[in-house]
PAZAPA-4460 file (N, C-alpha, C; in steps of 0.05 Angstrom, whole numbers, plus 32768, in hexadecimal, padded with zeros to 4 digits):
% residues 217
    n_x    n_y    n_z   ca_x   ca_y   ca_z    c_x    c_y    c_z   seq   type   mol
   7BC5   8028   7E33   7BDE   8027   7E26   7BE2   800D   7E19     1      X     A
   7BF0   800D   7E03   7BF4   7FF5   7DF3   7C0F   7FE8   7DF9     2      X     A
   7C18   7FD6   7DE6   7C30   7FC7   7DEB   7C49   7FD7   7DF0     3      X     A
   7C4A   7FF0   7DE8   7C62   8000   7DEB   7C6B   8004   7E08     4      X     A
   7C58   8004   7E1A   7C5E   8009   7E36   7C6F   7FF3   7E42     5      X     A
   7C66   7FDA   7E3E   7C75   7FC3   7E49   7C91   7FC2   7E3D     6      X     A
   7C93   7FC7   7E23   7CAD   7FC5   7E16   7CC0   7FDB   7E21     7      X     A
   7CB5   7FF3   7E26   7CC6   8009   7E30   7CCF   8002   7E4D     8      X     A
   7CBE   7FF8   7E5D   7CC6   7FF1   7E79   7CDC   7FDB   7E78     9      X     A
   7CD8   7FC7   7E67   7CEC   7FB2   7E65   7D07   7FBD   7E5C    10      X     A
   7D06   7FCE   7E47   7D1F   7FD9   7E3D   7D2D   7FEA   7E52    11      X     A
   7D1F   7FFB   7E60   7D2B   800D   7E74   7D35   7FFC   7E8C    12      X     A
   7D27   7FE7   7E93   7D30   7FD6   7EA9   7D4A   7FC8   7EA2    13      X     A
   7D4B   7FBD   7E89   7D63   7FAF   7E81   7D7B   7FC2   7E7F    14      X     A
   7D76   7FDA   7E74   7D8B   7FEE   7E72   7D97   7FF5   7E8D    15      X     A
   7D86   7FF4   7EA2   7D8F   7FFB   7EBD   7D9B   7FE3   7ECB    16      X     A
   7D9C   7FCC   7EBD   7DA8   7FB4   7EC9   7D98   7FA7   7EDF    17      X     A
   7D7D   7FAA   7EDD   7D6C   7FA1   7EF2   7D5D   7F87   7EEA    18      X     A
   7D58   7F76   7EFD   7D46   7F60   7EF8   7D29   7F68   7EFE    19      X     A
   7D16   7F58   7EF6   7CFA   7F5E   7EFC   7CF6   7F5F   7F1A    20      X     A
   7D05   7F4E   7F29   7D02   7F4E   7F46   7D0D   7F69   7F52    21      X     A
   7D22   7F73   7F46   7D2D   7F8D   7F4F   7D18   7FA3   7F4C    22      X     A
   7D0B   7FA4   7F34   7CF7   7FB9   7F2F   7CDF   7FB5   7F42    23      X     A
   7CD7   7F9D   7F47   7CC1   7F98   7F59   7CC8   7FA2   7F75    24      X     A
   7CE0   7F9C   7F7E   7CE9   7FA5   7F98   7CE9   7FC3   7F9A    25      X     A
   7CF2   7FD0   7F85   7CF3   7FEE   7F85   7CD7   7FF9   7F85    26      X     A
   7CC4   7FED   7F76   7CA9   7FF6   7F76   7C9C   7FF3   7F91    27      X     A
   7CA3   7FDE   7FA0   7C99   7FDB   7FBB   7CA2   7FF2   7FCD    28      X     A
   7CBA   7FFB   7FC9   7CC5   8011   7FD9   7CB4   802B   7FD4    29      X     A
   7CA8   802C   7FBD   7C97   8044   7FB6   7C7A   803F   7FBD    30      X     A
   7C74   8028   7FC9   7C59   8024   7FD3   7C47   8010   7FC4    31      X     A
   7C52   8005   7FAD   7C42   7FF2   7F9E   7C48   7FD6   7FA9    32      X     A
   7C33   7FC6   7FAD   7C36   7FAB   7FB7   7C3C   7F98   7FA0    33      X     A
   7C54   7F9B   7F94   7C5B   7F8D   7F7C   7C6E   7F75   7F82    34      X     A
   7C6B   7F60   7F72   7C7D   7F4A   7F72   7C88   7F47   7F56    35      X     A
   7C9B   7F35   7F52   7CA7   7F31   7F38   7C93   7F2A   7F22    36      X     A
   7C7F   7F19   7F28   7C6B   7F13   7F13   7C5B   7F2C   7F0A    37      X     A
   7C58   7F40   7F1C   7C4A   7F58   7F14   7C5A   7F68   7F00    38      X     A
   7C74   7F69   7F04   7C85   7F77   7EF0   7C84   7F69   7ED5    39      X     A
   7C84   7F4E   7ED6   7C82   7F3E   7EBE   7C68   7F44   7EAF    40      X     A
   7C52   7F47   7EBE   7C38   7F4E   7EB2   7C39   7F69   7EA5    41      X     A
   7C46   7F7C   7EB3   7C49   7F97   7EA8   7C58   7F97   7E8D    42      X     A
   7C6E   7F88   7E8C   7C7F   7F87   7E74   7C71   7F78   7E5E    43      X     A
   7C5D   7F68   7E64   7C4E   7F5A   7E4F   7C35   7F69   7E48    44      X     A
   7C31   7F81   7E54   7C1A   7F92   7E50   7C00   7F84   7E58    45      X     A
   7C01   7F75   7E6E   7BEA   7F67   7E78   7BE0   7F74   7E92    46      X     A
   7BEC   7F8A   7E9A   7BE5   7F97   7EB3   7BD6   7FB0   7EAF    47      X     A
   7BC0   7FB3   7EBE   7BB1   7FCC   7EBC   7BC1   7FE3   7EC8    48      X     A
   7BC4   7FF8   7EB9   7BD6   800E   7EC1   7BC6   8027   7EC9    49      X     A
   7BCD   8032   7EE0   7BC1   804B   7EEA   7BD7   8060   7EEA    50      X     A
   7BCF   8079   7EEE   7BE2   808F   7EF0   7BF6   808A   7F06    51      X     A
   7BED   8083   7F1F   7C01   807F   7F34   7C15   8069   7F2D    52      X     A
   7C0D   8054   7F20   7C1F   803F   7F18   7C34   8049   7F04    53      X     A
   7C2B   8059   7EF1   7C3E   8065   7EDE   7C53   8076   7EEC    54      X     A
   7C4A   8086   7EFF   7C5C   8097   7F0E   7C70   8087   7F1E    55      X     A
   7C67   8072   7F2B   7C79   8061   7F3B   7C8D   8052   7F29    56      X     A
   7C84   8048   7F13   7C97   803A   7F01   7CAC   804D   7EF7    57      X     A
   7CA4   8065   7EF0   7CB8   8079   7EE7   7CCB   8080   7EFD    58      X     A
   7CC1   8083   7F16   7CD2   808A   7F2C   7CE4   8073   7F34    59      X     A
   7CDA   805A   7F33   7CEA   8043   7F3A   7D01   803F   7F26    60      X     A
   7CFB   8043   7F0C   7D10   8040   7EF8   7D24   8057   7EFA    61      X     A
   7D1B   806E   7F03   7D2D   8085   7F05   7D42   8082   7F1A    62      X     A
   7D3B   8074   7F30   7D4E   8072   7F46   7D58   8055   7F4B    63      X     A
   7D51   8043   7F39   7D59   8027   7F3D   7D77   8023   7F3A    64      X     A
   7D81   8010   7F48   7D9D   800A   7F46   7DB0   801E   7F52    65      X     A
   7DA5   8031   7F61   7DB5   8045   7F6E   7DBF   805B   7F5C    66      X     A
   7DB5   805B   7F43   7DBD   8070   7F30   7DA6   8081   7F28    67      X     A
   7DA6   809A   7F30   7D90   80AC   7F2A   7D90   80B4   7F0D    68      X     A
   7D7A   80B1   7F00   7D77   80B9   7EE4   7D5A   80C1   7EE0    69      X     A
   7D55   80D3   7ECE   7D3A   80DE   7ECB   7D2B   80CD   7EB7    70      X     A
   7D18   80BE   7EC2   7D05   80AF   7EB1   7CEA   80BC   7EB5    71      X     A
   7CDF   80C7   7E9F   7CC5   80D3   7EA0   7CAF   80C0   7E97    72      X     A
   7C96   80C6   7E9F   7C80   80B5   7E96   7C80   80B3   7E77    73      X     A
   7C86   80C9   7E6A   7C85   80C8   7E4C   7C9B   80B6   7E41    74      X     A
   7CB1   80B1   7E51   7CC5   809E   7E48   7CBC   8082   7E47    75      X     A
   7CA6   807C   7E55   7C9B   8061   7E55   7C88   805C   7E3D    76      X     A
   7C82   8071   7E2F   7C6F   8070   7E19   7C7D   8074   7DFE    77      X     A
   7C77   8065   7DEA   7C82   8067   7DD0   7C76   807F   7DC2    78      X     A
   7C86   8093   7DBB   7C7C   80AC   7DAE   7C6F   80A6   7D93    79      X     A
   7C75   808F   7D87   7C69   8089   7D6D   7C4D   807D   7D70    80      X     A
   7C46   8076   7D88   7C2C   806A   7D8E   7C19   807F   7D98    81      X     A
   7C00   8079   7D95   7BEB   808A   7DA1   7BE3   807E   7DBB    82      X     A
   7BDB   808F   7DCE   7BD2   8085   7DE8   7BB4   8087   7DE9    83      X     A
   7BA6   8070   7DEE   7B89   8070   7DEF   7B80   807F   7E08    84      X     A
   7B6E   8092   7E04   7B62   80A1   7E1B   7B47   8095   7E21    85      X     A
   7B37   8092   7E0C   7B1D   8084   7E0E   7B1B   8071   7DF6    86      X     A
   7B05   8063   7DF4   7B02   8051   7DDE   7B02   805F   7DC3    87      X     A
   7AFC   8079   7DC3   7AFA   8088   7DAA   7B0E   809F   7DA7    88      X     A
   7B20   80A1   7DBA   7B33   80B8   7DB9   7B4F   80AF   7DC1    89      X     A
   7B63   80B5   7DB1   7B7E   80AF   7DB7   7B8F   80C7   7DB2    90      X     A
   7BA7   80C9   7DBF   7BB9   80DF   7DBC   7BD6   80D5   7DBA    91      X     A
   7BE6   80E4   7DAB   7C02   80DE   7DAB   7C0F   80E7   7DC5    92      X     A
   7C27   80DD   7DCB   7C34   80E3   7DE4   7C39   8101   7DE7    93      X     A
   7C42   810F   7DD2   7C47   812B   7DD3   7C2C   813A   7DD7    94      X     A
   7C17   8131   7DCA   7BFD   813D   7DCD   7BF3   813A   7DEA    95      X     A
   7BF8   8122   7DF5   7BF0   811D   7E10   7BFE   812F   7E24    96      X     A
   7C18   8134   7E1F   7C27   8146   7E31   7C1C   8162   7E2F    97      X     A
   7C14   816B   7E17   7C08   8186   7E14   7BEC   8187   7E21    98      X     A
   7BDE   8171   7E1E   7BC4   816F   7E2B   7BC6   8173   7E49    99      X     A
   7BD9   8165   7E55   7BDC   8167   7E72   7BE5   8183   7E7B   100      X     A
   7BF6   8190   7E6B   7C00   81AB   7E72   7BEB   81C0   7E6D   101      X     A
   7BD7   81BA   7E5C   7BC2   81CD   7E56   7BC9   81E0   7E3F   102      X     A
   7BDF   81DA   7E31   7BE8   81EC   7E1C   7BDD   81E3   7E01   103      X     A
   7BC2   81E4   7DFE   7BB6   81DC   7DE5   7B97   81E1   7DE5   104      X     A
   7B8C   81DE   7DCE   7B6F   81DE   7DCB   7B67   81C1   7DCB   105      X     A
   7B59   81B7   7DDF   7B54   819B   7DE3   7B49   818D   7DCA   106      X     A
   7B37   8199   7DBC   7B2A   818C   7DA6   7B3B   818B   7D8C   107      X     A
   7B53   8197   7D8D   7B63   8198   7D75   7B79   8184   7D76   108      X     A
   7B7A   8173   7D8B   7B8F   8160   7D8E   7B84   8144   7D8F   109      X     A
   7B94   8131   7D88   7B8C   8115   7D8A   7B7C   810B   7D73   110      X     A
   7B78   80F1   7D73   7B69   80E4   7D5E   7B4E   80DA   7D69   111      X     A
   7B39   80E2   7D5C   7B1E   80DB   7D64   7B12   80C7   7D50   112      X     A
   7B06   80B1   7D5A   7AFA   809D   7D4A   7ADE   8097   7D55   113      X     A
   7AC9   80A6   7D4D   7AAF   80A3   7D59   7AA2   8088   7D52   114      X     A
   7AAD   8079   7D3E   7AA2   8060   7D36   7AAF   8048   7D44   115      X     A
   7AC3   804E   7D55   7AD1   8038   7D63   7ABE   8029   7D75   116      X     A
   7AC2   800E   7D75   7AB2   7FFD   7D87   7AC3   7FEF   7D9B   117      X     A
   7ADC   7FF8   7D9E   7AEE   7FEB   7DB1   7AE4   7FF0   7DCD   118      X     A
   7AEA   7FDE   7DDF   7AE3   7FE1   7DFB   7AF4   7FF7   7E07   119      X     A
   7AEA   8002   7E1D   7AF8   8018   7E2A   7B14   800F   7E34   120      X     A
   7B29   801D   7E2E   7B44   8015   7E36   7B47   8018   7E54   121      X     A
   7B5A   8009   7E5F   7B60   800A   7E7C   7B6B   8025   7E85   122      X     A
   7B75   8036   7E72   7B82   804F   7E79   7B6E   8065   7E7E   123      X     A
   7B54   8061   7E7C   7B41   8076   7E80   7B44   8080   7E9D   124      X     A
   7B43   809A   7EA0   7B45   80A7   7EBA   7B61   80B1   7EC1   125      X     A
   7B75   80A8   7EB2   7B90   80B1   7EB9   7B94   80CF   7EB6   126      X     A
   7B8B   80DA   7EA0   7B8D   80F7   7E9C   7B7D   8106   7EB1   127      X     A
   7B65   80FD   7EB7   7B55   810B   7ECA   7B61   810A   7EE6   128      X     A
   7B6D   80F3   7EED   7B7A   80F1   7F07   7B92   8104   7F09   129      X     A
   7BA1   8106   7EF3   7BB8   8118   7EF3   7BAF   8135   7EF5   130      X     A
   7B9A   813C   7EE6   7B91   8158   7EE6   7B86   8160   7F01   131      X     A
   7B79   814E   7F0F   7B6C   8155   7F28   7B7B   814D   7F41   132      X     A
   7B93   8143   7F3E   7BA3   813B   7F56   7BA8   8153   7F68   133      X     A
   7BA7   8150   7F82   7BAD   8166   7F94   7BCA   816E   7F93   134      X     A
   7BD0   8187   7F9A   7BEC   8191   7F98   7BFE   8182   7FAC   135      X     A
   7C16   817C   7FA3   7C2A   8171   7FB5   7C2A   8154   7FB9   136      X     A
   7C17   8145   7FAD   7C17   8128   7FB1   7C2E   811B   7FA2   137      X     A
   7C3C   8108   7FAF   7C53   80FC   7FA3   7C4B   80E2   7F95   138      X     A
   7C5D   80D8   7F84   7C58   80BE   7F77   7C55   80A8   7F8B   139      X     A
   7C65   80A8   7FA0   7C64   8093   7FB5   7C48   8094   7FC2   140      X     A
   7C3E   80AB   7FC9   7C24   80AE   7FD5   7C0E   80A5   7FC3   141      X     A
   7C0F   80AE   7FA9   7BFB   80A7   7F96   7BF9   8089   7F92   142      X     A
   7C11   807C   7F90   7C11   805F   7F8B   7C06   8050   7FA3   143      X     A
   7C0E   8059   7FBC   7C04   804B   7FD4   7BE5   804E   7FD6   144      X     A
   7BDB   8065   7FCE   7BBE   806A   7FD0   7BAF   8059   7FBB   145      X     A
   7BBD   8053   7FA4   7BB0   8044   7F8F   7BAF   8026   7F94   146      X     A
   7BBC   801D   7FA9   7BBF   8000   7FAD   7BA6   7FF1   7FB7   147      X     A
   7B9B   7FF9   7FCE   7B85   7FE9   7FD9   7B6C   7FEA   7FC8   148      X     A
   7B5B   7FD6   7FC9   7B41   7FD6   7FBB   7B30   7FEE   7FC4   149      X     A
   7B21   7FF9   7FB2   7B10   8010   7FB9   7AF8   8007   7FCA   150      X     A
   7AEF   8019   7FDB   7AD8   8013   7FED   7ABE   801D   7FDF   151      X     A
   7AA8   8014   7FEA   7A8E   801D   7FDF   7A8C   803B   7FE2   152      X     A
   7A94   8046   7FF8   7A92   8063   7FFD   7AA3   8072   7FE9   153      X     A
   7ABB   8068   7FE3   7ACC   8075   7FCF   7AC0   8074   7FB3   154      X     A
   7AB5   805D   7FAC   7AA9   805B   7F91   7A91   806D   7F8F   155      X     A
   7A81   806F   7FA4   7A69   8080   7FA2   7A72   809D   7FA1   156      X     A
   7A86   80A5   7FB0   7A90   80C0   7FB0   7A9B   80C7   7F94   157      X     A
   7AAA   80B5   7F88   7AB5   80BA   7F6E   7A9F   80BD   7F59   158      X     A
   7A8A   80AD   7F5B   7A74   80AF   7F49   7A65   80C9   7F4C   159      X     A
   7A61   80D1   7F65   7A52   80EA   7F6B   7A62   8102   7F61   160      X     A
   7A7C   8102   7F65   7A8C   8119   7F5D   7A93   8118   7F3F   161      X     A
   7A93   8100   7F34   7A99   80FD   7F18   7AB7   80FC   7F12   162      X     A
   7AC6   80EE   7F24   7AE3   80EC   7F21   7AEB   80CF   7F26   163      X     A
   7B03   80C7   7F1E   7B0D   80AC   7F25   7B10   80A8   7F43   164      X     A
   7B0E   8090   7F4C   7B12   808A   7F69   7B2D   8094   7F72   165      X     A
   7B42   8092   7F61   7B5C   809A   7F69   7B5D   80B8   7F71   166      X     A
   7B4C   80C8   7F64   7B4B   80E5   7F6B   7B3F   80E8   7F87   167      X     A
   7B2A   80D9   7F8D   7B1D   80DA   7FA7   7B32   80D3   7FBC   168      X     A
   7B41   80BD   7FB7   7B55   80B4   7FCB   7B6B   80C9   7FCF   169      X     A
   7B75   80D5   7FBA   7B8A   80E8   7FBC   7B81   8101   7FCC   170      X     A
   7B68   810A   7FC7   7B5F   8122   7FD5   7B58   811C   7FF2   171      X     A
   7B4E   8104   7FF7   7B49   80FC   8013   7B63   80FC   8023   172      X     A
   7B78   80F2   8017   7B92   80F2   8023   7B9C   810E   8027   173      X     A
   7B98   811F   8013   7BA2   813B   8014   7B93   814B   8029   174      X     A
   7B79   8147   802B   7B68   8157   803E   7B6A   814D   805B   175      X     A
   7B69   8133   805E   7B66   8127   8079   7B7D   8114   8081   176      X     A
   7B8E   810D   806E   7BA3   80FA   8075   7B9A   80DE   807A   177      X     A
   7B82   80D8   8070   7B77   80BD   8074   7B61   80B8   8060   178      X     A
   7B59   809E   805B   7B44   8098   8048   7B29   80A4   8050   179      X     A
   7B17   80A6   803C   7AFC   80B1   8040   7AED   80A1   8056   180      X     A
   7AEE   8086   8055   7AE0   8076   8069   7AEA   807B   8085   181      X     A
   7B04   807D   8088   7B10   8082   80A3   7B08   809D   80AD   182      X     A
   7B09   80B1   809C   7B01   80CC   80A4   7AE4   80CE   80AB   183      X     A
   7AD3   80BF   809C   7AB6   80BF   80A2   7AB1   80B3   80BE   184      X     A
   7ABF   809D   80C4   7ABC   8091   80DE   7AC4   80A3   80F4   185      X     A
   7ADA   80B2   80EF   7AE4   80C5   8103   7AD0   80DC   8107   186      X     A
   7AC5   80E7   80F2   7AB3   80FD   80F4   7A98   80F4   8101   187      X     A
   7A8F   80DC   80F9   7A76   80D2   8104   7A78   80CC   8122   188      X     A
   7A8E   80C3   812B   7A92   80BD   8147   7A7F   80A8   8151   189      X     A
   7A74   8098   813F   7A60   8084   8147   7A61   806D   8132   190      X     A
   7A58   8056   813B   7A56   803F   8129   7A3C   803F   811A   191      X     A
   7A2B   8052   8120   7A11   8054   8113   7A14   8058   80F5   192      X     A
   7A06   8047   80E5   7A08   804A   80C8   79FD   8065   80BF   193      X     A
   79E9   806F   80CD   79DD   8089   80C7   79F1   809F   80CB   194      X     A
   79FF   809E   80E2   7A13   80B2   80E8   7A2A   80B1   80D4   195      X     A
   7A33   8099   80CD   7A48   8096   80B9   7A40   80A1   809E   196      X     A
   7A27   809B   8097   7A1D   80A4   807D   7A1C   80C3   807B   197      X     A
   7A13   80CF   8091   7A11   80EC   8092   7A2D   80F8   8090   198      X     A
   7A40   80ED   809F   7A5B   80F7   809F   7A67   80F4   8083   199      X     A
   7A62   80DD   8076   7A6E   80D8   805C   7A63   80EC   8047   200      X     A
   7A49   80F2   8048   7A3E   8105   8036   7A4B   8121   8039   201      X     A
   7A50   8129   8051   7A5D   8143   8056   7A79   8143   804C   202      X     A
   7A87   812D   804F   7AA3   812B   8046   7AA5   812A   8028   203      X     A
   7A92   811D   801B   7A91   811C   7FFE   7A8D   8138   7FF3   204      X     A
   7A7C   8148   8000   7A77   8163   7FF7   7A91   8173   7FFA   205      X     A
   7AA0   816E   8010   7ABA   817C   8013   7ACE   8174   7FFE   206      X     A
   7ACE   815A   7FF7   7AE0   8151   7FE1   7AD8   815D   7FC7   207      X     A
   7ABE   815E   7FC2   7AB5   8169   7FA8   7ABD   8187   7FA5   208      X     A
   7ABB   8195   7FBB   7AC3   81B2   7FBA   7AE1   81B5   7FB5   209      X     A
   7AF1   81A4   7FC2   7B0E   81A6   7FBE   7B16   819E   7FA2   210      X     A
   7B0A   8188   7F98   7B10   817F   7F7D   7B07   8192   7F68   211      X     A
   7AF0   819F   7F6C   7AE6   81B3   7F59   7AF9   81CB   7F58   212      X     A
   7B04   81D2   7F70   7B18   81E8   7F70   7B30   81E1   7F60   213      X     A
   7B39   81C7   7F61   7B50   81BF   7F52   7B4A   81BF   7F34   214      X     A
   7B32   81B7   7F2D   7B2A   81B6   7F11   7B28   81D2   7F05   215      X     A
   7B1F   81E6   7F16   7B1B   8201   7F0C   7B35   8211   7F0D   216      X     A
   7B49   8207   7F1A   7B63   8216   7F1D   7B71   8219   7F03   217      X     A
***
C-alpha cells in the first residue's frame, strides 16, 4: 500500500479526537504490541502492513473513544489509488473488494505491467491470507497470531503448502488451539528431534488438507 493508507489512518484518528498514544493503546487491546512510535510509523507509511494489522486498525478506529462507528478496511485505502498486489499487478479498491468476494473474472481486473522492475511490495500475501483464513477467526485473534516472529517449522510448513506463514498460524490455532511447534511437541511426547520431526510432518499434512479444503470451497 502506498501513501494513502497512512494519510487515511491519520485523518480518521484526528476525526475521532484521538492521539497516537490513544490509538496505540486501543491496538494493544486487540492484541498488537504497539507503542506510540509504531502508530507514527504507520501514519508515515513506514510500517510493513499485513492483513491482520489492517483488520485491527479498522477495528480500533471503529470503537475508539467509546463511540462505535463502522470503519472498514476499504475506508483506510484511497479509492483513487491502486493497491499493489505484486510487483507487476495492481488493483483499484473497488476491484480489490470484488476480487475478495469472488464476483469477477480474475484476469479482467486490475492493471498488469509485465515490464515493471519494482521490488516486490510488502503487501504480498494479504489477499491469499484473506482467501484462505479459517472460518470464524476474529481480527483480535488474527492480529495476536501475526505478532511473534515465525519459527523454522512454520516457515517450512508455509513453503511446503505454498501459503503465507500467517495462514499456517491461523489454521494451527483453528485446528489445535496452539502453534504448530507446540502441537508437534505435544504429539511427539518426546524431546527427540526425530520424534518431533515425524510429528511435524504429520501435522503439516493435516494443515495442508484443511487449507486445501478452504481453497476449494
